[in-house]
VOGU-3710 file (C-alpha; in Angstrom, 3 decimals, decimal comma):
1> mrkllavpdl> 2,540/-12,227/26,271  6,270/-12,282/26,716  7,445/-8,862/26,144  10,629/-8,110/24,473  12,495/-5,695/26,608  15,879/-5,721/25,085  17,897/-7,203/22,380  17,481/-11,009/23,031  19,909/-13,507/23,498  20,588/-15,250/19,954
11> gmpprqggaa> 22,290/-18,383/21,378  19,762/-21,194/20,220  18,284/-23,871/22,427  19,111/-27,854/21,231  17,108/-28,482/18,053  13,670/-30,269/19,208  12,594/-30,521/15,567  12,134/-29,005/12,402  8,661/-27,797/12,608  8,649/-27,259/16,432
21> qpgdpqgpvf> 7,739/-24,030/17,807  10,099/-22,446/20,353  8,813/-23,174/24,013  9,451/-23,117/27,755  7,682/-25,295/30,559  4,504/-23,222/30,228  4,425/-24,392/26,850  4,964/-22,621/23,350  6,501/-19,173/23,447  4,122/-17,983/20,521
31> qqpwqahafa> 0,318/-18,647/19,763  0,673/-19,195/16,414  3,800/-20,663/14,166  3,548/-17,723/11,914  4,531/-15,671/14,979  7,510/-17,457/15,459  8,326/-17,287/11,769  8,008/-13,356/11,960  10,276/-13,376/15,059  12,848/-15,810/13,425
41> ivmtlyengh> 13,075/-13,736/10,236  13,656/-10,501/12,107  16,164/-11,893/14,437  18,156/-13,722/11,709  18,174/-10,646/9,255  19,624/-8,550/12,417  22,040/-11,309/13,442  23,234/-11,378/9,747  23,894/-7,595/9,837  21,397/-6,493/7,311
51> ytwpdwddyl> 19,954/-3,620/9,728  20,848/-2,304/13,286  18,741/-2,901/16,366  18,038/0,913/16,541  16,753/0,532/12,922  14,185/-2,349/13,543  13,284/-0,548/17,168  12,161/2,594/15,016  10,160/0,668/12,446  8,720/-1,577/15,059
61> gheiqspdhf> 7,796/1,502/17,270  6,200/3,299/14,413  4,054/0,697/13,724  2,888/0,093/17,281  2,078/4,143/17,514  0,045/3,846/14,463  -3,661/3,481/15,666  -5,323/3,602/12,254  -2,714/0,688/10,871  -5,586/-2,155/11,021
71> ggaapaaaep> -8,378/0,375/9,691  -9,361/1,376/13,025  -8,543/2,960/16,393  -6,445/0,650/18,559  -8,547/-1,164/21,202  -8,907/0,384/24,444  -6,566/-0,660/26,993  -7,191/-0,480/30,659  -4,551/1,862/32,008  -2,225/0,368/34,804
81> pdndranynq> -1,921/1,965/38,142  1,107/3,460/37,329  0,082/4,688/33,731  1,803/8,084/34,550  5,247/6,266/34,159  7,205/8,027/31,338  7,495/4,874/29,378  3,832/3,999/29,290  2,057/3,997/25,908  -1,668/3,203/25,539
91> flsaceadge> -1,042/1,591/22,105  1,631/-0,418/23,057  -0,417/-1,675/26,204  -3,271/-2,261/23,865  -1,395/-4,704/21,605  0,480/-6,491/24,127  -3,216/-7,453/25,251  -3,560/-9,033/22,190  -0,563/-11,075/20,992  -1,954/-11,369/17,568
101> nyyhywlagl> -1,664/-7,717/16,751  1,584/-7,818/18,409  3,226/-9,843/15,694  1,053/-8,047/12,844  3,325/-4,943/13,842  6,258/-6,964/13,574  5,354/-7,984/9,800  4,393/-4,569/8,983  7,447/-2,839/10,487  9,655/-5,621/8,966
111> eklldvkgmv> 7,868/-5,037/5,150  8,769/-1,463/5,482  12,319/-2,108/6,355  13,068/-4,498/3,849  11,738/-2,390/1,297  13,905/0,710/2,437  16,971/-1,566/2,762  16,548/-2,443/-0,900  16,127/-6,217/0,414  12,212/-6,816/-0,691
121> saealaaria> 10,462/-4,138/-2,610  7,114/-3,162/-1,610  6,116/-4,220/-5,357  7,499/-7,651/-5,200  6,017/-8,491/-2,033  2,521/-7,389/-3,195  3,062/-9,735/-6,408  3,777/-12,521/-3,971  0,952/-11,798/-1,772  -1,341/-11,511/-4,735
131> aiakveaagp> 0,083/-14,948/-5,935  -0,705/-16,902/-2,822  -4,129/-15,361/-2,506  -4,877/-16,391/-6,028  -3,758/-20,205/-5,008  -5,510/-19,940/-1,454  -8,997/-18,889/-3,509  -8,665/-21,637/-5,881  -8,388/-24,191/-3,214  -6,836/-27,774/-3,339
141> rfkagdrakv> -7,841/-29,875/-6,241  -7,712/-33,233/-4,083  -8,377/-33,495/-0,513  -7,754/-36,658/1,850  -9,441/-39,751/0,629  -9,641/-38,633/-2,975  -8,290/-41,144/-5,559  -5,580/-39,424/-7,898  -3,420/-41,070/-10,984  0,061/-40,051/-11,427
151> ldiellghsh> 0,632/-38,659/-14,999  2,854/-40,464/-17,169  5,258/-37,667/-18,076  8,863/-36,971/-18,875  10,014/-34,390/-16,455  12,751/-31,859/-16,896  14,401/-29,678/-13,967  14,495/-29,857/-10,307  11,406/-31,928/-9,671  11,226/-35,854/-10,241
161> lphyirgvtg> 8,995/-38,727/-10,919  9,915/-42,295/-10,472  9,208/-44,334/-13,475  7,281/-47,194/-11,234  4,411/-44,940/-10,050  3,782/-43,286/-13,441  0,280/-44,002/-14,501  -0,534/-45,623/-11,064  -3,340/-44,677/-9,024  -3,200/-43,853/-5,232
171> avardhgarv> -4,971/-42,447/-2,290  -4,719/-38,650/-1,430  -3,402/-39,044/2,284  -2,677/-35,463/2,776  -2,626/-32,070/1,205  0,345/-29,922/2,486  -0,839/-26,632/0,968  0,663/-24,428/-1,418  4,438/-24,376/-1,737  6,990/-22,831/-4,078
181> fpdshghnkt> 7,369/-24,807/-7,183  11,290/-24,762/-7,576  11,340/-25,137/-11,527  9,186/-21,932/-12,099  10,742/-20,225/-9,021  14,334/-20,464/-10,255  12,702/-18,115/-13,583  11,800/-15,457/-10,953  7,791/-16,257/-11,488  5,886/-15,088/-8,665
191> dalqhvytir> 3,216/-17,591/-9,176  5,200/-20,322/-8,863  3,175/-21,932/-6,107  1,653/-25,554/-6,420  -0,267/-27,713/-3,736  1,824/-30,582/-2,452  0,009/-33,812/-1,843  1,226/-36,908/-0,096  -0,200/-39,805/-2,175  -0,401/-43,560/-0,491
201> fqateiwgat> 0,113/-46,278/-3,103  -0,445/-49,919/-2,144  2,245/-52,247/-3,076  -0,437/-54,035/-5,499  -1,169/-51,172/-7,208  2,664/-50,562/-8,160  3,589/-54,135/-8,701  0,755/-56,136/-9,115  -1,051/-59,032/-7,270  2,498/-60,598/-6,839
211> adprqslnfs> 3,416/-58,007/-4,226  2,377/-57,790/-0,464  -0,945/-56,317/-0,142  -0,071/-55,336/3,510  2,697/-53,018/2,214  2,300/-49,173/0,789  4,531/-46,584/-0,093  3,878/-42,557/0,249  5,287/-40,177/-2,211  4,841/-36,242/-1,894
221> lwdyqleps> 3,786/-35,011/-5,351  3,159/-31,776/-6,902  -0,408/-30,713/-8,382  0,661/-30,943/-11,903  1,877/-34,204/-11,712  -1,625/-35,509/-10,813  -5,041/-35,998/-12,435  -8,370/-36,934/-10,914  -9,265/-40,933/-11,067
//
């Protein structure tokens, strides 16, 4: 677990790819992608002046020193030989031994700070969490390998559907998970979430027998644009 001992250098390394986690010669800096996202949100808001570093330090420290935050006492930590040093903290030691808990503390502190600063209220956050939980509980309608037919519908708004794949059946290549649906999100609907799928169409399915059967096209499509086939 790499410790954050001071305000980090905000200079960014050369970009390696949109989905890549920050890394060094030993591998990823974070154990899970969500931890990298939590870190990036905190640092970006700080860099843009939404709060001071002492503000953030206070909120993170409060979460670390609240052993009942996760519904029980903090896990026991083996005290180091110099446990009598002034800055030793049993809860900090425990969460540093568990990287997942450490970044849960980051999320908990950030949620409270955003509420106090008027950026994201606790009510708005709870509504979004409930909406995500609802979509996750329902699960995707399609899985890789399923056949799905594109609806022949006229679309209005930000999402688009090419005419030449309307009414065409293809194979689900991948489920990208639930995403924010832009048309509903623009109207401040907290349940604006839908699964997005990559659908692979053979050229012959789109243009008929005269097309090259070796060719295919992939499209990313929203759940509402599809029906089982």
